[in-house]
LOSE-647505 format. One line per 8 residues: number of its first residue (from 1); their letters; for each residue x, y, z of C-alpha. Coordinates in steps of 0.5 Angstrom, whole numbers, always signed. Example, Ala and Ser with C-alpha at 12.3 -4.5 7.8 and 13.67 -1.06 7.14 Angstrom:
LOSE-647505
1) AS) +25,-9,+16 | +27,-2,+14
This chain:
LOSE-647505
1) MAVKFAKR) -169,+104,-117 | -171,+104,-109 | -169,+97,-108 | -165,+95,-102 | -161,+89,-102 | -158,+86,-96 | -151,+89,-94 | -147,+82,-96
9) MAGLKGSE) -149,+84,-103 | -144,+90,-103 | -138,+85,-102 | -140,+80,-108 | -138,+80,-115 | -138,+75,-120 | -132,+70,-121 | -127,+73,-125
17) IRELLKLT) -125,+66,-127 | -133,+66,-130 | -132,+72,-133 | -126,+71,-136 | -128,+64,-139 | -133,+68,-143 | -127,+72,-147 | -124,+65,-148
25) EKPEVISF) -130,+62,-152 | -128,+64,-159 | -125,+58,-162 | -119,+61,-164 | -117,+62,-157 | -113,+57,-153 | -115,+58,-146 | -111,+55,-140
33) AGGLPAPE) -116,+59,-136 | -121,+54,-134 | -121,+49,-128 | -125,+43,-132 | -124,+36,-133 | -123,+33,-140 | -129,+32,-143 | -127,+27,-148
41) LFPIEEMK) -126,+22,-142 | -133,+22,-139 | -136,+15,-139 | -141,+17,-144 | -143,+10,-147 | -143,+7,-140 | -147,+13,-137 | -153,+12,-143
49) KISTMVLE) -153,+4,-140 | -153,+6,-133 | -159,+12,-134 | -163,+7,-137 | -162,+1,-132 | -163,+6,-126 | -170,+8,-129 | -172,+1,-131
57) EDGRSALQ) -170,-2,-124 | -172,+4,-119 | -175,+9,-123 | -180,+11,-118 | -175,+13,-113 | -170,+16,-117 | -175,+21,-120 | -178,+22,-113
65) YSTTEGYT) -176,+26,-107 | -171,+23,-102 | -167,+24,-95 | -163,+30,-94 | -157,+26,-92 | -157,+23,-99 | -158,+16,-102 | -155,+11,-97
73) PLREQIAD) -152,+6,-102 | -148,+12,-105 | -146,+14,-98 | -143,+8,-96 | -139,+7,-102 | -136,+14,-101 | -134,+12,-94 | -131,+6,-96
81) RMNSKAKT) -127,+10,-102 | -125,+15,-96 | -123,+10,-92 | -119,+7,-98 | -116,+13,-101 | -116,+18,-95 | -114,+13,-90 | -120,+15,-85
89) NVTKDDIL) -124,+11,-81 | -131,+14,-83 | -138,+11,-84 | -144,+13,-88 | -147,+17,-82 | -141,+21,-83 | -143,+23,-90 | -148,+28,-93
97) ITNGSQQG) -149,+29,-100 | -148,+36,-103 | -149,+39,-110 | -142,+39,-111 | -137,+41,-106 | -138,+48,-107 | -145,+47,-103 | -141,+45,-98
105) LDFAGKVF) -136,+51,-98 | -143,+55,-97 | -146,+51,-92 | -139,+52,-88 | -140,+60,-88 | -147,+59,-86 | -146,+54,-80 | -139,+58,-77
113) LDEGDVVL) -139,+65,-79 | -142,+71,-76 | -140,+78,-79 | -133,+80,-77 | -131,+73,-75 | -124,+71,-78 | -123,+66,-83 | -115,+64,-84
121) CESPSYLG) -113,+61,-91 | -107,+59,-95 | -104,+65,-99 | -106,+64,-105 | -113,+60,-104 | -119,+58,-108 | -123,+63,-111 | -129,+60,-110
129) ALNAFKAY) -129,+58,-103 | -127,+66,-102 | -133,+68,-105 | -137,+63,-102 | -135,+65,-95 | -135,+73,-97 | -143,+72,-97 | -142,+72,-89
137) LPKFIEVP) -138,+78,-88 | -132,+75,-85 | -125,+78,-85 | -120,+74,-88 | -113,+73,-86 | -108,+70,-91 | -103,+65,-87 | -96,+66,-91
145) TDKDGMIM) -94,+60,-95 | -88,+57,-99 | -87,+51,-103 | -90,+46,-98 | -96,+50,-97 | -98,+53,-91 | -92,+55,-86 | -94,+53,-79
153) EELEKILE) -90,+57,-75 | -94,+63,-78 | -100,+60,-77 | -99,+59,-70 | -97,+66,-69 | -103,+68,-72 | -107,+64,-67 | -104,+67,-61
161) TTDRVKMI) -105,+74,-63 | -112,+74,-66 | -119,+74,-64 | -125,+71,-67 | -122,+66,-71 | -128,+61,-73 | -125,+57,-78 | -119,+55,-82
169) YVIPDFQN) -120,+53,-90 | -114,+49,-93 | -113,+45,-99 | -107,+40,-97 | -107,+36,-104 | -105,+39,-111 | -108,+46,-108 | -112,+51,-113
177) PTGRTWPM) -109,+55,-115 | -102,+53,-114 | -101,+46,-115 | -97,+45,-108 | -98,+39,-103 | -97,+39,-96 | -91,+34,-94 | -93,+29,-88
185) ERRKKFME) -89,+33,-83 | -93,+39,-84 | -100,+36,-84 | -98,+33,-77 | -96,+40,-74 | -102,+43,-77 | -106,+38,-73 | -102,+39,-67
193) IINKYEIP) -104,+46,-67 | -111,+45,-69 | -112,+40,-63 | -109,+46,-59 | -113,+51,-61 | -119,+47,-63 | -121,+51,-69 | -126,+48,-74
201) VIEDNPYG) -122,+46,-81 | -125,+46,-88 | -121,+41,-91 | -122,+41,-99 | -120,+35,-103 | -123,+35,-110 | -116,+33,-113 | -113,+28,-108
209) ELRFEGDT) -114,+22,-112 | -111,+25,-118 | -103,+24,-116 | -98,+23,-122 | -92,+22,-118 | -90,+21,-110 | -93,+17,-105 | -101,+18,-103
217) LPSLKSMD) -101,+22,-96 | -106,+21,-91 | -112,+27,-91 | -112,+31,-85 | -119,+28,-83 | -115,+21,-82 | -111,+25,-76 | -117,+28,-73
225) NKGLVIYL) -119,+25,-66 | -123,+31,-64 | -128,+32,-69 | -125,+39,-72 | -124,+37,-79 | -130,+38,-84 | -128,+34,-90 | -130,+36,-97
233) GSFSKIFC) -130,+31,-103 | -133,+31,-110 | -134,+27,-116 | -133,+33,-121 | -126,+32,-122 | -125,+24,-122 | -132,+23,-125 | -137,+28,-128
241) PGYRIGWT) -138,+35,-126 | -145,+35,-129 | -148,+31,-124 | -146,+36,-118 | -145,+30,-113 | -140,+32,-108 | -140,+31,-100 | -139,+33,-93
249) CASHEILS) -136,+29,-88 | -136,+31,-81 | -137,+29,-74 | -144,+28,-72 | -145,+35,-68 | -142,+39,-74 | -146,+35,-80 | -152,+35,-76
257) KFIFVKQG) -152,+43,-77 | -150,+42,-85 | -156,+38,-85 | -161,+43,-82 | -158,+48,-87 | -159,+44,-93 | -166,+43,-91 | -167,+50,-92
265) ADLQASSI) -163,+51,-98 | -165,+45,-103 | -168,+39,-99 | -163,+34,-102 | -158,+33,-108 | -161,+30,-114 | -164,+23,-113 | -163,+21,-120
273) SQREVSKY) -156,+23,-120 | -154,+20,-114 | -157,+13,-116 | -153,+14,-123 | -147,+15,-120 | -148,+10,-115 | -150,+5,-120 | -143,+6,-124
281) IELYDLDK) -139,+5,-118 | -143,-2,-117 | -142,-4,-124 | -136,-1,-127 | -129,+0,-124 | -128,+8,-122 | -121,+6,-120 | -119,+4,-127
289) HVEKLKEV) -123,+11,-130 | -119,+15,-125 | -112,+12,-127 | -114,+13,-134 | -115,+21,-132 | -108,+21,-129 | -105,+18,-135 | -107,+23,-139
297) YKRRRDLM) -107,+29,-134 | -100,+27,-133 | -98,+27,-140 | -101,+34,-141 | -97,+37,-134 | -91,+34,-137 | -92,+37,-144 | -94,+44,-141
305) LKTIKEEF) -88,+44,-136 | -83,+42,-141 | -86,+47,-146 | -85,+53,-141 | -78,+51,-139 | -77,+52,-147 | -81,+58,-148 | -82,+62,-142
313) PEGLEYTH) -77,+68,-141 | -72,+67,-135 | -73,+71,-128 | -80,+68,-127 | -82,+62,-122 | -87,+56,-123 | -89,+50,-119 | -88,+43,-121
321) PEGGLFTW) -95,+40,-118 | -95,+32,-116 | -102,+32,-119 | -108,+36,-120 | -110,+41,-125 | -106,+47,-124 | -99,+50,-124 | -98,+57,-122
329) VELPKHLD) -93,+62,-125 | -90,+68,-121 | -87,+74,-125 | -83,+79,-122 | -87,+83,-117 | -88,+90,-121 | -91,+86,-127 | -99,+86,-127
337) SKVIMEDC) -102,+79,-130 | -108,+83,-131 | -105,+88,-136 | -101,+82,-139 | -108,+78,-140 | -111,+83,-144 | -105,+83,-149 | -105,+75,-149
345) IANNVAYV) -113,+75,-151 | -110,+79,-157 | -106,+74,-158 | -111,+68,-157 | -108,+65,-151 | -111,+66,-144 | -110,+64,-137 | -113,+67,-130
353) PGGSFFPN) -109,+73,-127 | -107,+71,-120 | -110,+77,-116 | -117,+75,-114 | -114,+68,-111 | -111,+73,-105 | -117,+75,-101 | -114,+82,-99
361) GGKENCFR) -111,+83,-105 | -104,+87,-107 | -101,+81,-111 | -102,+82,-118 | -96,+79,-121 | -98,+71,-121 | -103,+67,-126 | -106,+60,-126
369) LNYSTSTD) -105,+55,-132 | -109,+49,-133 | -107,+43,-137 | -113,+38,-136 | -117,+41,-142 | -112,+42,-147 | -110,+38,-153 | -102,+37,-153
377) EKIVEGIK) -102,+41,-160 | -106,+47,-156 | -101,+46,-150 | -95,+47,-154 | -98,+53,-159 | -101,+56,-153 | -95,+56,-148 | -91,+59,-154
385) RLGKVLKK) -96,+65,-155 | -96,+66,-148 | -88,+66,-148 | -88,+71,-153 | -92,+76,-149 | -88,+75,-143 | -82,+76,-146 | -84,+83,-149
393) YMEVEANA) -86,+85,-142 | -80,+82,-138 | -75,+85,-143 | -79,+92,-142 | -78,+90,-134 | -70,+89,-135 | -69,+95,-139 | -73,+100,-134
């Protein structure tokens, strides 16, 4: 065909995670590949009542267009929740409701990035964010990380020597894909550096409330005294992803640009979804629901890590997340998790190969495991299957 597409399309490809999920739809495959919350924990009966209630009480407004910024009571509830959980000091006027926090990532790229601009991110980083930013044709520089997240000395070296850095993307709490969390001292140092260089920061925090152990740490946004941090939140991991309700919290100057962009994208998030989520928060105990999620996810995390310790061969490393949905496995450098994945699929178990979480490639010896959606039985059986495959490759490596 003679159809000519925009240059940005050349660098875009389907999400590797989404493509892998297609391979894992067979019922016999035990999949640790998704990043989904456990569907059996959705409050379905409560939402049946809420749905009817919203239509009966406010049906005409619920089914009508509404403001771009979002439903005012929900924005107030989000601000209150952020102030309680993330230690911020924000109001409803700092909040824009988006179609999931993923939309906030896309808007960040649209607001900040020109072709050739530089985005700094952790190494590895969330694939969905990388794909959202790639549409705007930036260059990515990966800031080296260790077990405590982004290394601040490395970040400062990059900022000292690199032009056109337009934003920094980070996930300080239970990072996707590694599960790592930044300690307090590292957060403080990061904000010192940010204030010095005055670079906008995208703080992505979909998992922050899902802490199983240790103390809750203040968000970067709570330490932001220059209006540089754009905080992305979501109800997808702590409530129901099908509602597609997320939010962006930012200074007025920045948030106004996000609002303009949203007006051009889709006008607004779903009126009825916003009202239903708000009504649930009003009538039920969302904190109690989150505690139930944490209890189940902690048990599944503990079981997965215990089984990994028992079934995986020696010579690899894996993270111990304090919360969230993922653990991260690193194999010897010469092994390729994509190649091993083919063998795993043949043995009816799946993970996400780690290479695509590195925007500049070159690191194929890692993979991500999700523990939130599998039953206890599937976690044990799946890790056993995976352990058998890994032992075969590790033995070959040892004998090479």
